[in-house]
C-alpha positions as protocol buffer text, in pm:
chain_id: "A"
residue {
  index: 1
  type: UNK
  ca { x: 1986 y: -323 z: 790 }
}
residue {
  index: 2
  type: UNK
  ca { x: 1598 y: -151 z: 859 }
}
residue {
  index: 3
  type: UNK
  ca { x: 1521 y: 166 z: 643 }
}
residue {
  index: 4
  type: UNK
  ca { x: 1530 y: 493 z: 887 }
}
residue {
  index: 5
  type: UNK
  ca { x: 1283 y: 783 z: 819 }
}
residue {
  index: 6
  type: UNK
  ca { x: 1489 y: 983 z: 588 }
}
residue {
  index: 7
  type: UNK
  ca { x: 1548 y: 717 z: 362 }
}
residue {
  index: 8
  type: UNK
  ca { x: 1167 y: 682 z: 308 }
}
residue {
  index: 9
  type: UNK
  ca { x: 1112 y: 1041 z: 287 }
}
residue {
  index: 10
  type: UNK
  ca { x: 1401 y: 1047 z: -25 }
}
residue {
  index: 11
  type: UNK
  ca { x: 1358 y: 717 z: -196 }
}
residue {
  index: 12
  type: UNK
  ca { x: 934 y: 619 z: -164 }
}
residue {
  index: 13
  type: UNK
  ca { x: 776 y: 725 z: -497 }
}
residue {
  index: 14
  type: UNK
  ca { x: 525 y: 1013 z: -403 }
}
residue {
  index: 15
  type: UNK
  ca { x: 244 y: 895 z: -544 }
}
residue {
  index: 16
  type: UNK
  ca { x: 19 y: 1053 z: -242 }
}
residue {
  index: 17
  type: UNK
  ca { x: 157 y: 1443 z: -224 }
}
residue {
  index: 18
  type: UNK
  ca { x: -86 y: 1470 z: 46 }
}
residue {
  index: 19
  type: UNK
  ca { x: 65 y: 1232 z: 269 }
}
residue {
  index: 20
  type: UNK
  ca { x: 408 y: 1178 z: 482 }
}
residue {
  index: 21
  type: UNK
  ca { x: 500 y: 886 z: 618 }
}
residue {
  index: 22
  type: UNK
  ca { x: 624 y: 845 z: 956 }
}
residue {
  index: 23
  type: UNK
  ca { x: 578 y: 566 z: 1264 }
}
residue {
  index: 24
  type: UNK
  ca { x: 272 y: 405 z: 1322 }
}
residue {
  index: 25
  type: UNK
  ca { x: 80 y: 308 z: 1647 }
}
residue {
  index: 26
  type: UNK
  ca { x: -116 y: 79 z: 1366 }
}
residue {
  index: 27
  type: UNK
  ca { x: 196 y: -97 z: 1236 }
}
residue {
  index: 28
  type: UNK
  ca { x: 587 y: -40 z: 1157 }
}
residue {
  index: 29
  type: UNK
  ca { x: 527 y: 317 z: 983 }
}
residue {
  index: 30
  type: UNK
  ca { x: 236 y: 465 z: 814 }
}
residue {
  index: 31
  type: UNK
  ca { x: 89 y: 747 z: 599 }
}
residue {
  index: 32
  type: UNK
  ca { x: -37 y: 1029 z: 767 }
}
residue {
  index: 33
  type: UNK
  ca { x: -200 y: 1335 z: 606 }
}
residue {
  index: 34
  type: UNK
  ca { x: -5 y: 1632 z: 555 }
}
residue {
  index: 35
  type: UNK
  ca { x: -309 y: 1856 z: 510 }
}
residue {
  index: 36
  type: UNK
  ca { x: -670 y: 1820 z: 587 }
}
residue {
  index: 37
  type: UNK
  ca { x: -823 y: 1614 z: 305 }
}
residue {
  index: 38
  type: UNK
  ca { x: -1230 y: 1610 z: 256 }
}
residue {
  index: 39
  type: UNK
  ca { x: -1453 y: 1357 z: 204 }
}
residue {
  index: 40
  type: UNK
  ca { x: -1479 y: 1254 z: -159 }
}
residue {
  index: 41
  type: UNK
  ca { x: -1064 y: 1307 z: -217 }
}
residue {
  index: 42
  type: UNK
  ca { x: -888 y: 1141 z: -451 }
}
residue {
  index: 43
  type: UNK
  ca { x: -549 y: 1123 z: -285 }
}
residue {
  index: 44
  type: UNK
  ca { x: -451 y: 874 z: -621 }
}
residue {
  index: 45
  type: UNK
  ca { x: -460 y: 689 z: -901 }
}
residue {
  index: 46
  type: UNK
  ca { x: -266 y: 330 z: -842 }
}
residue {
  index: 47
  type: UNK
  ca { x: -85 y: 192 z: -1168 }
}
residue {
  index: 48
  type: UNK
  ca { x: 107 y: -84 z: -1235 }
}
residue {
  index: 49
  type: UNK
  ca { x: 154 y: -410 z: -1428 }
}
residue {
  index: 50
  type: UNK
  ca { x: -172 y: -664 z: -1440 }
}
residue {
  index: 51
  type: UNK
  ca { x: -49 y: -972 z: -1383 }
}
residue {
  index: 52
  type: UNK
  ca { x: -185 y: -1331 z: -1226 }
}
residue {
  index: 53
  type: UNK
  ca { x: -128 y: -1414 z: -830 }
}
residue {
  index: 54
  type: UNK
  ca { x: 70 y: -1709 z: -990 }
}
residue {
  index: 55
  type: UNK
  ca { x: 268 y: -1495 z: -1185 }
}
residue {
  index: 56
  type: UNK
  ca { x: 321 y: -1247 z: -898 }
}
residue {
  index: 57
  type: UNK
  ca { x: 453 y: -1549 z: -641 }
}
residue {
  index: 58
  type: UNK
  ca { x: 685 y: -1659 z: -884 }
}
residue {
  index: 59
  type: UNK
  ca { x: 899 y: -1326 z: -901 }
}
residue {
  index: 60
  type: UNK
  ca { x: 857 y: -1278 z: -540 }
}
residue {
  index: 61
  type: UNK
  ca { x: 1046 y: -1605 z: -516 }
}
residue {
  index: 62
  type: UNK
  ca { x: 1291 y: -1494 z: -793 }
}
residue {
  index: 63
  type: UNK
  ca { x: 1406 y: -1168 z: -612 }
}
residue {
  index: 64
  type: UNK
  ca { x: 1430 y: -1327 z: -260 }
}
residue {
  index: 65
  type: UNK
  ca { x: 1813 y: -1255 z: -156 }
}
residue {
  index: 66
  type: UNK
  ca { x: 1886 y: -1113 z: -466 }
}
residue {
  index: 67
  type: UNK
  ca { x: 1834 y: -737 z: -404 }
}
residue {
  index: 68
  type: UNK
  ca { x: 2060 y: -547 z: -172 }
}
residue {
  index: 69
  type: UNK
  ca { x: 1995 y: -366 z: 111 }
}
residue {
  index: 70
  type: UNK
  ca { x: 1881 y: -132 z: 194 }
}
residue {
  index: 71
  type: UNK
  ca { x: 1727 y: -155 z: -181 }
}
residue {
  index: 72
  type: UNK
  ca { x: 1575 y: -486 z: -48 }
}
residue {
  index: 73
  type: UNK
  ca { x: 1209 y: -280 z: 120 }
}
residue {
  index: 74
  type: UNK
  ca { x: 1227 y: -46 z: -212 }
}
residue {
  index: 75
  type: UNK
  ca { x: 1166 y: -319 z: -456 }
}
residue {
  index: 76
  type: UNK
  ca { x: 880 y: -400 z: -314 }
}
residue {
  index: 77
  type: UNK
  ca { x: 603 y: -548 z: -540 }
}
residue {
  index: 78
  type: UNK
  ca { x: 357 y: -347 z: -422 }
}
residue {
  index: 79
  type: UNK
  ca { x: -20 y: -487 z: -521 }
}
residue {
  index: 80
  type: UNK
  ca { x: -325 y: -484 z: -496 }
}
residue {
  index: 81
  type: UNK
  ca { x: -636 y: -738 z: -593 }
}
residue {
  index: 82
  type: UNK
  ca { x: -831 y: -660 z: -877 }
}
residue {
  index: 83
  type: UNK
  ca { x: -1006 y: -1017 z: -860 }
}
residue {
  index: 84
  type: UNK
  ca { x: -941 y: -1315 z: -650 }
}
residue {
  index: 85
  type: UNK
  ca { x: -676 y: -1416 z: -969 }
}
residue {
  index: 86
  type: UNK
  ca { x: -542 y: -1122 z: -1069 }
}
residue {
  index: 87
  type: UNK
  ca { x: -356 y: -816 z: -953 }
}
residue {
  index: 88
  type: UNK
  ca { x: -238 y: -462 z: -984 }
}
residue {
  index: 89
  type: UNK
  ca { x: 147 y: -471 z: -979 }
}
residue {
  index: 90
  type: UNK
  ca { x: 437 y: -213 z: -919 }
}
residue {
  index: 91
  type: UNK
  ca { x: 743 y: -324 z: -908 }
}
residue {
  index: 92
  type: UNK
  ca { x: 899 y: 46 z: -681 }
}
residue {
  index: 93
  type: UNK
  ca { x: 721 y: 93 z: -382 }
}
residue {
  index: 94
  type: UNK
  ca { x: 531 y: 379 z: -360 }
}
residue {
  index: 95
  type: UNK
  ca { x: 367 y: 616 z: -28 }
}
residue {
  index: 96
  type: UNK
  ca { x: 33 y: 399 z: -127 }
}
residue {
  index: 97
  type: UNK
  ca { x: 239 y: 63 z: 47 }
}
residue {
  index: 98
  type: UNK
  ca { x: 250 y: 271 z: 366 }
}
residue {
  index: 99
  type: UNK
  ca { x: -111 y: 283 z: 407 }
}
residue {
  index: 100
  type: UNK
  ca { x: -200 y: 47 z: 759 }
}
residue {
  index: 101
  type: UNK
  ca { x: -525 y: -136 z: 790 }
}
residue {
  index: 102
  type: UNK
  ca { x: -801 y: -68 z: 1031 }
}
residue {
  index: 103
  type: UNK
  ca { x: -1146 y: -221 z: 992 }
}
residue {
  index: 104
  type: UNK
  ca { x: -1268 y: 138 z: 1019 }
}
residue {
  index: 105
  type: UNK
  ca { x: -1059 y: 339 z: 779 }
}
residue {
  index: 106
  type: UNK
  ca { x: -1054 y: 673 z: 631 }
}
residue {
  index: 107
  type: UNK
  ca { x: -1038 y: 574 z: 273 }
}
residue {
  index: 108
  type: UNK
  ca { x: -1103 y: 326 z: 29 }
}
residue {
  index: 109
  type: UNK
  ca { x: -1050 y: 184 z: -337 }
}
residue {
  index: 110
  type: UNK
  ca { x: -1263 y: 253 z: -602 }
}
residue {
  index: 111
  type: UNK
  ca { x: -1239 y: 114 z: -993 }
}
residue {
  index: 112
  type: UNK
  ca { x: -1203 y: 208 z: -1248 }
}
residue {
  index: 113
  type: UNK
  ca { x: -920 y: 361 z: -1305 }
}
residue {
  index: 114
  type: UNK
  ca { x: -823 y: 211 z: -921 }
}
residue {
  index: 115
  type: UNK
  ca { x: -797 y: 512 z: -697 }
}
residue {
  index: 116
  type: UNK
  ca { x: -795 y: 612 z: -347 }
}
residue {
  index: 117
  type: UNK
  ca { x: -1057 y: 817 z: -190 }
}
residue {
  index: 118
  type: UNK
  ca { x: -1081 y: 977 z: 124 }
}
residue {
  index: 119
  type: UNK
  ca { x: -1477 y: 827 z: 280 }
}
residue {
  index: 120
  type: UNK
  ca { x: -1472 y: 1115 z: 544 }
}
residue {
  index: 121
  type: UNK
  ca { x: -1250 y: 1429 z: 605 }
}
residue {
  index: 122
  type: UNK
  ca { x: -909 y: 1367 z: 767 }
}
residue {
  index: 123
  type: UNK
  ca { x: -772 y: 1647 z: 950 }
}
residue {
  index: 124
  type: UNK
  ca { x: -362 y: 1730 z: 921 }
}
residue {
  index: 125
  type: UNK
  ca { x: -142 y: 1489 z: 1124 }
}
residue {
  index: 126
  type: UNK
  ca { x: -424 y: 1173 z: 1111 }
}
residue {
  index: 127
  type: UNK
  ca { x: -291 y: 869 z: 978 }
}
residue {
  index: 128
  type: UNK
  ca { x: -423 y: 724 z: 679 }
}
residue {
  index: 129
  type: UNK
  ca { x: -590 y: 354 z: 674 }
}
residue {
  index: 130
  type: UNK
  ca { x: -743 y: 157 z: 489 }
}
residue {
  index: 131
  type: UNK
  ca { x: -954 y: -151 z: 540 }
}
residue {
  index: 132
  type: UNK
  ca { x: -764 y: -424 z: 324 }
}
residue {
  index: 133
  type: UNK
  ca { x: -1032 y: -674 z: 381 }
}
residue {
  index: 134
  type: UNK
  ca { x: -1267 y: -500 z: 83 }
}
residue {
  index: 135
  type: UNK
  ca { x: -1032 y: -633 z: -198 }
}
residue {
  index: 136
  type: UNK
  ca { x: -1125 y: -952 z: -387 }
}
residue {
  index: 137
  type: UNK
  ca { x: -811 y: -1132 z: -243 }
}
residue {
  index: 138
  type: UNK
  ca { x: -755 y: -1510 z: -337 }
}
residue {
  index: 139
  type: UNK
  ca { x: -863 y: -1723 z: -69 }
}
residue {
  index: 140
  type: UNK
  ca { x: -512 y: -1904 z: -31 }
}
residue {
  index: 141
  type: UNK
  ca { x: -378 y: -1542 z: 59 }
}
residue {
  index: 142
  type: UNK
  ca { x: -650 y: -1484 z: 307 }
}
residue {
  index: 143
  type: UNK
  ca { x: -487 y: -1848 z: 490 }
}
residue {
  index: 144
  type: UNK
  ca { x: -162 y: -1783 z: 487 }
}
residue {
  index: 145
  type: UNK
  ca { x: 20 y: -1440 z: 521 }
}
residue {
  index: 146
  type: UNK
  ca { x: -356 y: -1176 z: 527 }
}
residue {
  index: 147
  type: UNK
  ca { x: -444 y: -1414 z: 776 }
}
residue {
  index: 148
  type: UNK
  ca { x: -150 y: -1272 z: 1057 }
}
residue {
  index: 149
  type: UNK
  ca { x: -333 y: -913 z: 1016 }
}
residue {
  index: 150
  type: UNK
  ca { x: -657 y: -924 z: 875 }
}
């Protein structure tokens, strides 16, 4: 069972109130500007647990086939790379996870604290995008899953 639009709007943690989830031409669902967003605006501050890539993978593997549908996509293990060995992980899916990759993004991640900042003006209705390659990704990730879309 694939999650539908109504489920997403009601059950995803709203950590980016300026955005809404809708079908994307880039990939599946995306996050779109609900209002005009201006260069320099902070869309959100990301929080979570700091863990190693190895522990993250162990947790993901242990959850496989144990979470019942349709909740499997809600328990998502969303993450950001802090460096090549450490992640900031959120166990519940947020709107952040619907920001699609683009090599010409309109937002970027800034540290500390980890936050999403508009790097140019974004008109209402425009998809919010991020260049995933700007995170300090683990070389193993880049050779496997990351190689499929980066």
